[in-house]
PASE-258361 format. One record per residue (C-alpha): y, x, z; residue in three letters; residue number from 1. Coordinates in nm, 2 decimals. Layout:
<rec><v>Y</v><u>X</u><w>Z</w><r>ALA</r><k>NUM</k></rec>
...
//
This chain:
<rec><v>-7.32</v><u>11.99</u><w>-10.76</w><r>UNK</r><k>1</k></rec>
<rec><v>-6.97</v><u>12.07</u><w>-10.88</w><r>UNK</r><k>2</k></rec>
<rec><v>-6.77</v><u>11.82</u><w>-11.08</w><r>UNK</r><k>3</k></rec>
<rec><v>-6.74</v><u>12.06</u><w>-11.38</w><r>UNK</r><k>4</k></rec>
<rec><v>-7.11</v><u>12.00</u><w>-11.44</w><r>UNK</r><k>5</k></rec>
<rec><v>-7.05</v><u>11.63</u><w>-11.49</w><r>UNK</r><k>6</k></rec>
<rec><v>-6.76</v><u>11.70</u><w>-11.72</w><r>UNK</r><k>7</k></rec>
<rec><v>-6.97</v><u>11.94</u><w>-11.92</w><r>UNK</r><k>8</k></rec>
<rec><v>-7.24</v><u>11.69</u><w>-11.96</w><r>UNK</r><k>9</k></rec>
<rec><v>-7.00</v><u>11.42</u><w>-12.06</w><r>UNK</r><k>10</k></rec>
<rec><v>-6.84</v><u>11.65</u><w>-12.33</w><r>UNK</r><k>11</k></rec>
<rec><v>-7.19</v><u>11.74</u><w>-12.45</w><r>UNK</r><k>12</k></rec>
<rec><v>-7.29</v><u>11.37</u><w>-12.46</w><r>UNK</r><k>13</k></rec>
<rec><v>-6.98</v><u>11.28</u><w>-12.67</w><r>UNK</r><k>14</k></rec>
<rec><v>-7.03</v><u>11.56</u><w>-12.92</w><r>UNK</r><k>15</k></rec>
<rec><v>-7.40</v><u>11.49</u><w>-12.96</w><r>UNK</r><k>16</k></rec>
<rec><v>-7.34</v><u>11.12</u><w>-13.00</w><r>UNK</r><k>17</k></rec>
<rec><v>-7.10</v><u>11.18</u><w>-13.28</w><r>UNK</r><k>18</k></rec>
<rec><v>-7.32</v><u>11.43</u><w>-13.44</w><r>UNK</r><k>19</k></rec>
<rec><v>-7.63</v><u>11.21</u><w>-13.41</w><r>UNK</r><k>20</k></rec>
<rec><v>-7.45</v><u>10.92</u><w>-13.57</w><r>UNK</r><k>21</k></rec>
<rec><v>-7.34</v><u>11.14</u><w>-13.86</w><r>UNK</r><k>22</k></rec>
<rec><v>-7.70</v><u>11.28</u><w>-13.90</w><r>UNK</r><k>23</k></rec>
<rec><v>-7.85</v><u>10.94</u><w>-13.90</w><r>UNK</r><k>24</k></rec>
<rec><v>-7.60</v><u>10.82</u><w>-14.16</w><r>UNK</r><k>25</k></rec>
<rec><v>-7.70</v><u>11.11</u><w>-14.39</w><r>UNK</r><k>26</k></rec>
<rec><v>-8.07</v><u>11.00</u><w>-14.39</w><r>UNK</r><k>27</k></rec>
<rec><v>-8.21</v><u>10.85</u><w>-14.70</w><r>UNK</r><k>28</k></rec>
<rec><v>-8.23</v><u>10.48</u><w>-14.70</w><r>UNK</r><k>29</k></rec>
<rec><v>-8.33</v><u>10.26</u><w>-14.99</w><r>UNK</r><k>30</k></rec>
<rec><v>-8.04</v><u>10.40</u><w>-15.20</w><r>UNK</r><k>31</k></rec>
<rec><v>-8.08</v><u>10.77</u><w>-15.15</w><r>UNK</r><k>32</k></rec>
<rec><v>-7.92</v><u>10.97</u><w>-14.87</w><r>UNK</r><k>33</k></rec>
<rec><v>-7.84</v><u>11.34</u><w>-14.84</w><r>UNK</r><k>34</k></rec>
<rec><v>-8.09</v><u>11.46</u><w>-15.11</w><r>UNK</r><k>35</k></rec>
<rec><v>-7.96</v><u>11.22</u><w>-15.38</w><r>UNK</r><k>36</k></rec>
<rec><v>-7.60</v><u>11.29</u><w>-15.28</w><r>UNK</r><k>37</k></rec>
<rec><v>-7.64</v><u>11.65</u><w>-15.39</w><r>UNK</r><k>38</k></rec>
<rec><v>-7.86</v><u>11.58</u><w>-15.70</w><r>UNK</r><k>39</k></rec>
<rec><v>-8.20</v><u>11.60</u><w>-15.54</w><r>UNK</r><k>40</k></rec>
<rec><v>-8.29</v><u>11.24</u><w>-15.58</w><r>UNK</r><k>41</k></rec>
<rec><v>-8.43</v><u>11.28</u><w>-15.93</w><r>UNK</r><k>42</k></rec>
<rec><v>-8.65</v><u>11.58</u><w>-15.84</w><r>UNK</r><k>43</k></rec>
<rec><v>-8.85</v><u>11.43</u><w>-15.56</w><r>UNK</r><k>44</k></rec>
<rec><v>-9.19</v><u>11.60</u><w>-15.51</w><r>UNK</r><k>45</k></rec>
<rec><v>-9.53</v><u>11.43</u><w>-15.47</w><r>UNK</r><k>46</k></rec>
<rec><v>-9.54</v><u>11.55</u><w>-15.11</w><r>UNK</r><k>47</k></rec>
<rec><v>-9.27</v><u>11.31</u><w>-15.01</w><r>UNK</r><k>48</k></rec>
<rec><v>-8.94</v><u>11.45</u><w>-14.87</w><r>UNK</r><k>49</k></rec>
<rec><v>-8.74</v><u>11.73</u><w>-15.01</w><r>UNK</r><k>50</k></rec>
<rec><v>-8.65</v><u>12.04</u><w>-14.81</w><r>UNK</r><k>51</k></rec>
<rec><v>-8.31</v><u>11.90</u><w>-14.74</w><r>UNK</r><k>52</k></rec>
<rec><v>-8.46</v><u>11.58</u><w>-14.59</w><r>UNK</r><k>53</k></rec>
<rec><v>-8.71</v><u>11.78</u><w>-14.38</w><r>UNK</r><k>54</k></rec>
<rec><v>-8.43</v><u>12.00</u><w>-14.24</w><r>UNK</r><k>55</k></rec>
<rec><v>-8.22</v><u>11.69</u><w>-14.18</w><r>UNK</r><k>56</k></rec>
<rec><v>-8.51</v><u>11.54</u><w>-13.99</w><r>UNK</r><k>57</k></rec>
<rec><v>-8.54</v><u>11.85</u><w>-13.78</w><r>UNK</r><k>58</k></rec>
<rec><v>-8.17</v><u>11.86</u><w>-13.69</w><r>UNK</r><k>59</k></rec>
<rec><v>-8.17</v><u>11.50</u><w>-13.61</w><r>UNK</r><k>60</k></rec>
<rec><v>-8.47</v><u>11.54</u><w>-13.37</w><r>UNK</r><k>61</k></rec>
<rec><v>-8.31</v><u>11.85</u><w>-13.21</w><r>UNK</r><k>62</k></rec>
<rec><v>-7.97</v><u>11.67</u><w>-13.16</w><r>UNK</r><k>63</k></rec>
<rec><v>-8.14</v><u>11.36</u><w>-13.02</w><r>UNK</r><k>64</k></rec>
<rec><v>-8.34</v><u>11.58</u><w>-12.77</w><r>UNK</r><k>65</k></rec>
<rec><v>-8.02</v><u>11.74</u><w>-12.65</w><r>UNK</r><k>66</k></rec>
<rec><v>-7.85</v><u>11.39</u><w>-12.63</w><r>UNK</r><k>67</k></rec>
<rec><v>-8.14</v><u>11.26</u><w>-12.43</w><r>UNK</r><k>68</k></rec>
<rec><v>-8.13</v><u>11.56</u><w>-12.19</w><r>UNK</r><k>69</k></rec>
<rec><v>-7.76</v><u>11.51</u><w>-12.14</w><r>UNK</r><k>70</k></rec>
<rec><v>-7.82</v><u>11.14</u><w>-12.05</w><r>UNK</r><k>71</k></rec>
<rec><v>-8.09</v><u>11.23</u><w>-11.80</w><r>UNK</r><k>72</k></rec>
<rec><v>-7.89</v><u>11.51</u><w>-11.65</w><r>UNK</r><k>73</k></rec>
<rec><v>-7.58</v><u>11.29</u><w>-11.60</w><r>UNK</r><k>74</k></rec>
<rec><v>-7.80</v><u>11.02</u><w>-11.44</w><r>UNK</r><k>75</k></rec>
<rec><v>-7.95</v><u>11.28</u><w>-11.20</w><r>UNK</r><k>76</k></rec>
<rec><v>-7.61</v><u>11.42</u><w>-11.12</w><r>UNK</r><k>77</k></rec>
<rec><v>-7.48</v><u>11.07</u><w>-11.04</w><r>UNK</r><k>78</k></rec>
<rec><v>-7.78</v><u>10.99</u><w>-10.83</w><r>UNK</r><k>79</k></rec>
<rec><v>-7.73</v><u>11.31</u><w>-10.63</w><r>UNK</r><k>80</k></rec>
<rec><v>-7.36</v><u>11.23</u><w>-10.58</w><r>UNK</r><k>81</k></rec>
<rec><v>-7.45</v><u>10.88</u><w>-10.46</w><r>UNK</r><k>82</k></rec>
<rec><v>-7.70</v><u>11.02</u><w>-10.21</w><r>UNK</r><k>83</k></rec>
<rec><v>-7.47</v><u>11.29</u><w>-10.08</w><r>UNK</r><k>84</k></rec>
<rec><v>-7.20</v><u>11.03</u><w>-10.00</w><r>UNK</r><k>85</k></rec>
<rec><v>-6.93</v><u>11.19</u><w>-10.21</w><r>UNK</r><k>86</k></rec>
//
């Protein structure tokens, strides 16, 4: 496999790592989170999370899947490079 593939995976890994860190920090802890930051903390529904929190959960899961795929792809690329003797 070409070297640009590894560089692409490394860039994707760095971007998703930063994005995943920011998304996790936006989640509601004991004090609030994204929904209370924009005034949604008072109007919590009986169903649990607000729409903003549900969308934040979806984005976090999506970014974490991409992050995990980049980790696996980089590991497979490194294993192929070690086996080919390059």
